Short mmCIF file of the C-alpha atoms (twelve columns), coordinates in Angstrom:
data_MODEL
# 
_entry.id   MODEL 
# 
loop_
_atom_site.group_PDB 
_atom_site.id 
_atom_site.type_symbol 
_atom_site.label_atom_id 
_atom_site.label_alt_id 
_atom_site.label_comp_id 
_atom_site.label_asym_id 
_atom_site.label_seq_id 
_atom_site.Cartn_x 
_atom_site.Cartn_y 
_atom_site.Cartn_z 
_atom_site.pdbx_PDB_model_num 
ATOM 1   C CA . MET A 1   -30.909 17.300  11.784 1 
ATOM 2   C CA . LYS A 2   -32.059 17.017  15.367 1 
ATOM 3   C CA . GLU A 3   -30.200 19.029  17.997 1 
ATOM 4   C CA . HIS A 4   -29.516 16.060  20.256 1 
ATOM 5   C CA . PHE A 5   -29.281 12.295  19.955 1 
ATOM 6   C CA . ASP A 6   -32.770 10.810  20.286 1 
ATOM 7   C CA . ASN A 7   -33.624 9.076   23.531 1 
ATOM 8   C CA . LYS A 8   -34.874 6.096   21.561 1 
ATOM 9   C CA . PHE A 9   -31.322 5.441   20.299 1 
ATOM 10  C CA . ILE A 10  -30.116 5.423   23.928 1 
ATOM 11  C CA . ASP A 11  -32.739 2.786   24.715 1 
ATOM 12  C CA . ASP A 12  -31.573 0.722   21.733 1 
ATOM 13  C CA . ILE A 13  -28.071 0.288   23.200 1 
ATOM 14  C CA . ASN A 14  -28.411 -3.361  24.166 1 
ATOM 15  C CA . GLU A 15  -25.010 -4.003  25.722 1 
ATOM 16  C CA . THR A 16  -23.772 -5.293  29.039 1 
ATOM 17  C CA . LEU A 17  -21.656 -3.178  31.339 1 
ATOM 18  C CA . GLY A 18  -18.133 -4.566  31.351 1 
ATOM 19  C CA . ASP A 19  -18.802 -7.275  28.800 1 
ATOM 20  C CA . ASN A 20  -19.582 -5.812  25.412 1 
ATOM 21  C CA . TYR A 21  -18.023 -5.501  21.971 1 
ATOM 22  C CA . PHE A 22  -15.856 -2.510  23.063 1 
ATOM 23  C CA . SER A 23  -14.499 -4.235  26.202 1 
ATOM 24  C CA . PRO A 24  -11.525 -5.861  24.400 1 
ATOM 25  C CA . VAL A 25  -10.467 -2.470  23.069 1 
ATOM 26  C CA . LEU A 26  -10.434 -0.926  26.534 1 
ATOM 27  C CA . GLU A 27  -8.525  -3.937  27.905 1 
ATOM 28  C CA . TRP A 28  -5.871  -3.450  25.219 1 
ATOM 29  C CA . VAL A 29  -5.566  0.305   25.898 1 
ATOM 30  C CA . PHE A 30  -5.263  -0.050  29.667 1 
ATOM 31  C CA . SER A 31  -2.608  -2.744  29.248 1 
ATOM 32  C CA . TYR A 32  -0.595  -0.348  27.058 1 
ATOM 33  C CA . ASP A 33  0.255   2.200   29.738 1 
ATOM 34  C CA . GLN A 34  -0.680  3.346   33.225 1 
ATOM 35  C CA . ILE A 35  -3.755  5.535   33.118 1 
ATOM 36  C CA . LYS A 36  -5.219  7.252   36.174 1 
ATOM 37  C CA . SER A 37  -7.738  9.834   34.887 1 
ATOM 38  C CA . VAL A 38  -10.273 9.167   32.148 1 
ATOM 39  C CA . CYS A 39  -12.904 11.235  30.418 1 
ATOM 40  C CA . ASP A 40  -15.485 9.591   28.143 1 
ATOM 41  C CA . VAL A 41  -16.718 12.270  25.736 1 
ATOM 42  C CA . GLY A 42  -20.047 11.096  24.384 1 
ATOM 43  C CA . CYS A 43  -20.488 8.589   27.201 1 
ATOM 44  C CA . GLY A 44  -24.209 8.100   26.575 1 
ATOM 45  C CA . ASN A 45  -25.720 5.912   29.211 1 
ATOM 46  C CA . GLY A 46  -22.251 4.866   30.374 1 
ATOM 47  C CA . VAL A 47  -22.578 1.164   29.505 1 
ATOM 48  C CA . PHE A 48  -19.206 1.052   27.690 1 
ATOM 49  C CA . THR A 49  -17.061 2.822   30.318 1 
ATOM 50  C CA . GLY A 50  -19.042 2.983   33.557 1 
ATOM 51  C CA . ASP A 51  -17.057 0.202   35.301 1 
ATOM 52  C CA . ILE A 52  -13.505 1.018   34.281 1 
ATOM 53  C CA . LYS A 53  -12.456 2.401   37.662 1 
ATOM 54  C CA . LYS A 54  -13.027 -0.957  39.250 1 
ATOM 55  C CA . LYS A 55  -11.853 -2.964  36.294 1 
ATOM 56  C CA . PHE A 56  -8.620  -1.102  35.577 1 
ATOM 57  C CA . GLU A 57  -7.928  0.685   38.873 1 
ATOM 58  C CA . CYS A 58  -7.888  4.250   37.527 1 
ATOM 59  C CA . ASP A 59  -8.625  7.030   39.991 1 
ATOM 60  C CA . LYS A 60  -10.959 9.336   38.174 1 
ATOM 61  C CA . LEU A 61  -13.724 8.869   35.590 1 
ATOM 62  C CA . ILE A 62  -15.702 11.713  33.990 1 
ATOM 63  C CA . GLY A 63  -18.648 11.312  31.646 1 
ATOM 64  C CA . VAL A 64  -19.563 14.005  29.120 1 
ATOM 65  C CA . ASP A 65  -22.625 13.981  26.859 1 
ATOM 66  C CA . SER A 66  -25.292 16.295  25.417 1 
ATOM 67  C CA . ASN A 67  -28.213 13.965  26.150 1 
ATOM 68  C CA . GLN A 68  -29.692 14.536  29.633 1 
ATOM 69  C CA . TYR A 69  -31.708 11.310  29.464 1 
ATOM 70  C CA . ALA A 70  -28.526 9.284   28.868 1 
ATOM 71  C CA . LEU A 71  -26.575 11.120  31.557 1 
ATOM 72  C CA . LYS A 72  -29.220 10.334  34.124 1 
ATOM 73  C CA . GLN A 73  -28.634 6.652   33.476 1 
ATOM 74  C CA . ALA A 74  -24.852 7.103   33.520 1 
ATOM 75  C CA . SER A 75  -25.090 8.828   36.948 1 
ATOM 76  C CA . ASN A 76  -26.060 5.481   38.425 1 
ATOM 77  C CA . LEU A 77  -22.673 4.026   37.457 1 
ATOM 78  C CA . ASP A 78  -19.148 4.618   38.733 1 
ATOM 79  C CA . PHE A 79  -18.518 8.100   37.280 1 
ATOM 80  C CA . ASP A 80  -16.993 10.669  39.590 1 
ATOM 81  C CA . GLU A 81  -18.487 13.475  37.613 1 
ATOM 82  C CA . ILE A 82  -21.220 13.802  34.946 1 
ATOM 83  C CA . ILE A 83  -21.100 16.853  32.681 1 
ATOM 84  C CA . LYS A 84  -23.734 18.001  30.156 1 
ATOM 85  C CA . VAL A 85  -22.358 19.916  27.176 1 
ATOM 86  C CA . ASP A 86  -25.273 21.115  25.097 1 
ATOM 87  C CA . ASP A 87  -23.494 21.246  21.745 1 
ATOM 88  C CA . LEU A 88  -20.295 19.318  21.232 1 
ATOM 89  C CA . THR A 89  -19.590 21.189  17.997 1 
ATOM 90  C CA . GLN A 90  -19.359 24.617  19.571 1 
ATOM 91  C CA . ASP A 91  -19.501 24.513  23.390 1 
ATOM 92  C CA . ARG A 92  -16.380 24.350  25.510 1 
ATOM 93  C CA . VAL A 93  -15.999 21.184  27.654 1 
ATOM 94  C CA . PRO A 94  -15.853 22.523  31.221 1 
ATOM 95  C CA . ILE A 95  -12.742 20.591  32.211 1 
ATOM 96  C CA . GLU A 96  -9.362  22.071  33.156 1 
ATOM 97  C CA . ASP A 97  -6.630  22.264  30.544 1 
ATOM 98  C CA . SER A 98  -4.063  19.465  30.514 1 
ATOM 99  C CA . SER A 99  -5.724  17.520  33.308 1 
ATOM 100 C CA . ILE A 100 -6.711  14.122  31.843 1 
ATOM 101 C CA . ASP A 101 -4.567  11.032  30.999 1 
ATOM 102 C CA . LEU A 102 -7.028  9.396   28.541 1 
ATOM 103 C CA . VAL A 103 -10.023 10.670  26.617 1 
ATOM 104 C CA . ILE A 104 -12.321 8.139   25.020 1 
ATOM 105 C CA . CYS A 105 -14.554 9.236   22.173 1 
ATOM 106 C CA . LYS A 106 -16.542 6.330   20.803 1 
ATOM 107 C CA . ASP A 107 -19.133 6.692   18.003 1 
ATOM 108 C CA . VAL A 108 -19.418 10.436  18.393 1 
ATOM 109 C CA . LEU A 109 -17.573 12.275  15.591 1 
ATOM 110 C CA . GLU A 110 -19.755 10.807  12.864 1 
ATOM 111 C CA . HIS A 111 -22.730 12.670  14.338 1 
ATOM 112 C CA . LEU A 112 -21.111 16.153  14.400 1 
ATOM 113 C CA . ILE A 113 -21.229 19.052  11.970 1 
ATOM 114 C CA . ASP A 114 -17.785 20.169  13.128 1 
ATOM 115 C CA . PRO A 115 -15.813 17.223  14.565 1 
ATOM 116 C CA . LEU A 116 -12.598 19.285  14.483 1 
ATOM 117 C CA . PHE A 117 -13.915 21.568  17.194 1 
ATOM 118 C CA . LEU A 118 -14.407 18.595  19.548 1 
ATOM 119 C CA . THR A 119 -11.086 16.942  18.802 1 
ATOM 120 C CA . ARG A 120 -9.331  20.194  19.583 1 
ATOM 121 C CA . GLU A 121 -11.282 20.451  22.854 1 
ATOM 122 C CA . ILE A 122 -10.201 16.945  23.636 1 
ATOM 123 C CA . SER A 123 -6.603  17.896  22.927 1 
ATOM 124 C CA . ARG A 124 -6.956  20.905  25.259 1 
ATOM 125 C CA . ILE A 125 -8.082  18.840  28.279 1 
ATOM 126 C CA . LEU A 126 -5.471  16.103  27.771 1 
ATOM 127 C CA . LYS A 127 -2.113  16.238  29.454 1 
ATOM 128 C CA . LYS A 128 0.926   16.451  27.173 1 
ATOM 129 C CA . ASN A 129 1.540   12.897  25.908 1 
ATOM 130 C CA . GLY A 130 -1.961  11.984  27.129 1 
ATOM 131 C CA . TYR A 131 -3.901  9.407   25.123 1 
ATOM 132 C CA . PHE A 132 -6.927  9.783   22.869 1 
ATOM 133 C CA . LEU A 133 -8.880  6.620   22.054 1 
ATOM 134 C CA . VAL A 134 -11.214 7.378   19.129 1 
ATOM 135 C CA . HIS A 135 -13.612 5.066   17.297 1 
ATOM 136 C CA . VAL A 136 -15.823 5.805   14.314 1 
ATOM 137 C CA . PRO A 137 -17.857 3.398   12.159 1 
ATOM 138 C CA . ASN A 138 -16.694 2.555   8.649  1 
ATOM 139 C CA . HIS A 139 -19.803 2.151   6.511  1 
ATOM 140 C CA . PHE A 140 -17.947 1.171   3.370  1 
ATOM 141 C CA . PRO A 141 -15.513 -1.725  3.720  1 
ATOM 142 C CA . ILE A 142 -15.629 -4.129  0.795  1 
ATOM 143 C CA . TRP A 143 -18.766 -5.938  1.982  1 
ATOM 144 C CA . GLY A 144 -20.403 -2.608  2.853  1 
ATOM 145 C CA . ARG A 145 -19.775 -1.401  -0.690 1 
ATOM 146 C CA . LEU A 146 -21.311 -4.563  -2.064 1 
ATOM 147 C CA . LYS A 147 -24.406 -3.987  0.070  1 
ATOM 148 C CA . PHE A 148 -24.589 -0.416  -1.101 1 
ATOM 149 C CA . LEU A 149 -24.308 -1.547  -4.752 1 
ATOM 150 C CA . PHE A 150 -27.328 -3.707  -4.458 1 
ATOM 151 C CA . LYS A 151 -29.411 -1.853  -1.921 1 
ATOM 152 C CA . ASN A 152 -28.384 1.797   -2.519 1 
ATOM 153 C CA . ASP A 153 -28.542 2.400   1.226  1 
ATOM 154 C CA . ILE A 154 -25.873 4.329   3.137  1 
ATOM 155 C CA . ASP A 155 -26.815 2.377   6.311  1 
ATOM 156 C CA . THR A 156 -24.890 -0.629  5.078  1 
ATOM 157 C CA . PHE A 157 -24.824 -2.386  8.476  1 
ATOM 158 C CA . SER A 158 -28.351 -1.424  9.630  1 
ATOM 159 C CA . TYR A 159 -27.223 0.840   12.463 1 
ATOM 160 C CA . PHE A 160 -30.483 2.828   12.262 1 
ATOM 161 C CA . PRO A 161 -32.998 0.802   10.213 1 
ATOM 162 C CA . GLU A 162 -35.867 3.089   11.084 1 
ATOM 163 C CA . SER A 163 -34.163 6.250   9.833  1 
ATOM 164 C CA . SER A 164 -34.427 7.774   6.411  1 
ATOM 165 C CA . ARG A 165 -31.626 9.519   4.607  1 
ATOM 166 C CA . TYR A 166 -32.938 12.972  5.555  1 
ATOM 167 C CA . ASP A 167 -32.668 12.225  9.283  1 
ATOM 168 C CA . PHE A 168 -29.932 9.605   9.315  1 
ATOM 169 C CA . PRO A 169 -27.891 10.161  12.510 1 
ATOM 170 C CA . HIS A 170 -24.476 9.692   10.897 1 
ATOM 171 C CA . ILE A 171 -23.599 12.800  8.919  1 
ATOM 172 C CA . ARG A 172 -19.799 12.219  8.612  1 
ATOM 173 C CA . PHE A 173 -18.113 9.261   6.930  1 
ATOM 174 C CA . PHE A 174 -14.451 8.564   7.679  1 
ATOM 175 C CA . THR A 175 -11.513 6.743   6.129  1 
ATOM 176 C CA . LEU A 176 -8.308  5.945   8.013  1 
ATOM 177 C CA . SER A 177 -6.418  8.750   6.270  1 
ATOM 178 C CA . SER A 178 -9.155  11.309  6.993  1 
ATOM 179 C CA . MET A 179 -9.080  10.339  10.672 1 
ATOM 180 C CA . GLU A 180 -5.309  10.737  10.680 1 
ATOM 181 C CA . ASP A 181 -5.696  14.197  9.120  1 
ATOM 182 C CA . LEU A 182 -8.246  15.192  11.735 1 
ATOM 183 C CA . LEU A 183 -5.964  13.986  14.541 1 
ATOM 184 C CA . SER A 184 -2.997  15.818  13.089 1 
ATOM 185 C CA . LEU A 185 -4.948  19.092  12.887 1 
ATOM 186 C CA . SER A 186 -5.812  18.683  16.560 1 
ATOM 187 C CA . GLY A 187 -2.265  18.073  17.830 1 
ATOM 188 C CA . PHE A 188 -2.183  14.281  17.912 1 
ATOM 189 C CA . GLU A 189 -0.043  11.585  16.441 1 
ATOM 190 C CA . MET A 190 -1.201  8.022   16.009 1 
ATOM 191 C CA . VAL A 191 0.247   5.533   18.438 1 
ATOM 192 C CA . LYS A 192 -1.523  2.472   17.079 1 
ATOM 193 C CA . ASN A 193 -4.229  1.609   14.597 1 
ATOM 194 C CA . ILE A 194 -6.295  -0.944  16.513 1 
ATOM 195 C CA . SER A 195 -9.080  -1.293  14.006 1 
ATOM 196 C CA . PHE A 196 -8.363  -5.051  13.856 1 
ATOM 197 C CA . PHE A 197 -10.934 -5.402  16.696 1 
ATOM 198 C CA . PHE A 198 -13.603 -4.621  14.083 1 
ATOM 199 C CA . VAL A 199 -12.463 -6.757  11.119 1 
ATOM 200 C CA . GLN A 200 -15.684 -8.740  10.797 1 
ATOM 201 C CA . PRO A 201 -16.203 -10.218 7.301  1 
ATOM 202 C CA . PRO A 202 -19.531 -11.988 6.804  1 
ATOM 203 C CA . LEU A 203 -19.586 -15.654 7.851  1 
ATOM 204 C CA . LEU A 204 -15.954 -15.610 9.004  1 
ATOM 205 C CA . HIS A 205 -15.966 -13.144 11.932 1 
ATOM 206 C CA . ARG A 206 -16.478 -15.857 14.558 1 
ATOM 207 C CA . VAL A 207 -13.572 -18.024 13.379 1 
ATOM 208 C CA . MET A 208 -11.030 -15.503 12.013 1 
ATOM 209 C CA . PRO A 209 -7.801  -15.590 14.108 1 
ATOM 210 C CA . LEU A 210 -6.381  -12.378 15.557 1 
ATOM 211 C CA . TRP A 211 -3.232  -12.546 13.421 1 
ATOM 212 C CA . LEU A 212 -5.333  -12.503 10.245 1 
ATOM 213 C CA . ARG A 213 -7.453  -9.605  11.503 1 
ATOM 214 C CA . LYS A 214 -4.246  -7.639  12.186 1 
ATOM 215 C CA . LEU A 215 -2.883  -8.534  8.746  1 
ATOM 216 C CA . LEU A 216 -6.043  -7.358  6.990  1 
ATOM 217 C CA . THR A 217 -6.003  -4.137  9.019  1 
ATOM 218 C CA . ASN A 218 -2.420  -3.470  7.973  1 
ATOM 219 C CA . VAL A 219 -3.265  -4.183  4.349  1 
ATOM 220 C CA . SER A 220 -6.264  -1.867  4.310  1 
ATOM 221 C CA . THR A 221 -8.339  -0.702  7.275  1 
ATOM 222 C CA . ASP A 222 -10.762 1.007   4.879  1 
ATOM 223 C CA . ASN A 223 -11.452 -2.242  3.016  1 
ATOM 224 C CA . PHE A 224 -11.642 -4.721  5.856  1 
ATOM 225 C CA . SER A 225 -12.705 -3.085  9.132  1 
ATOM 226 C CA . GLU A 226 -16.219 -2.012  10.052 1 
ATOM 227 C CA . GLY A 227 -14.788 0.477   12.551 1 
ATOM 228 C CA . ILE A 228 -11.759 2.812   12.524 1 
ATOM 229 C CA . THR A 229 -10.227 2.677   15.974 1 
ATOM 230 C CA . ILE A 230 -7.092  4.587   16.834 1 
ATOM 231 C CA . LEU A 231 -5.028  5.204   19.942 1 
ATOM 232 C CA . ALA A 232 -3.326  8.604   19.523 1 
ATOM 233 C CA . ARG A 233 -1.070  10.721  21.689 1 
ATOM 234 C CA . LYS A 234 -1.174  14.468  22.277 1 
ATOM 235 C CA . VAL A 235 2.084   15.954  21.030 1 
ATOM 236 C CA . ASN A 236 1.559   19.685  21.388 1 
# 
């Protein structure tokens, strides 16, 4: 396993600042409660969060990542502070205890040997009752399992088509219950399962109404959503 996320994967992020697949998630979260300080842990090049100060009128935005190449790009966006943490599985995040309203951690935990260390660090820097927005991919909803059955390939949605199993960037695979366990161990309780944003069955994802996405998420996130997305609250 490589020590840091490869620069080539940063270059492969082909998304638009402020208008990408994660934008509806952020709009939902910022409509839920007033949020003034935000830290994006694993911010990468900043394309998913680099405009939220202007878009949602929060006062402070911090970006944290281990990849210097990505952080150099993020520094051109609207972050108040950019922080490099060399190893998110063992290095303390240099942010004051109980100082942040919302921490975002998108597509990070699946890359870590010890995700519990990071979620506990996130809990430490959050204010009491502060929010944690976490998103991890789900490789094995029903249609992912069908792909695995015929292709015998853990990369069921072609996230990293050039990678082999020995160097595949995702080393952790989550279910909803395992994410809830991880959150509980870190001092969080789930506020809302918002994985309905990523219910995307083949051929139907462009026409499926929101009510049906929510219904399928409630029936089984593990079976129907390609991403497990949770808004949690720090309780201790």
